[in-house]
C-alpha positions, 0 to 999 in steps of 0.5 A: 502508578503501580499496583501490588498483587498477591499471586499464589502459584503451587501453594507459594504466595508471591507479591507482584508489583505492576507498574503502568507505563506510558505508550511507547515506554520500555517495560521494566523487568523485575523478579517477583518477591516471595511473600511470607508463605501462606498457611498451606496444608502439608503436601501429601507424601506418596503412599509407601507400602505399609506393613500389612495388618493382620488379615488386611493384605497388601492393597494394589492401587491405581497409580493414575486414573484410567480404564482397566484393559485387562485383569490378569489375576483372579481371587485365589491366584498365587502371585509373586512380587513383580507378576502382572496384576492388571493393565491400565490405559491412561492417556492412550498409554498402556500401564502394567500394574505389578504385584508389590509382594508375594501372596494369594489374591484375596480380592479383585474389585475391578473388571475389564472396561471399568474406569478407575480413579487415582488410588482406586483399589485394583486388588488385594494380596494376602 
């Protein structure tokens, strides 16, 4: 006797057949067969730095959730590409967040000790 199951792993649907064997019988090994892919939403692409819109500035976002340990810039500071913007702790690791471009810091909506989610705005450079 066998049973057919559909299992979804990371958006891919697999059909798996499970066969019941009597006690003491050796298990039969078989590779899963990929079923027709389900209509899954397209995987989001990593956010590429877009050309800044007039007056919008370049946004510096948190690459992961964590706690802001240090804010190294203030509104009005001039930064160069690669300058430290803030220090973010995630999973007991300190992650340095650097300026992606040259410019003047126009906003810093976070403060030391604040928890942030992935993608949260850390600073804007105009």
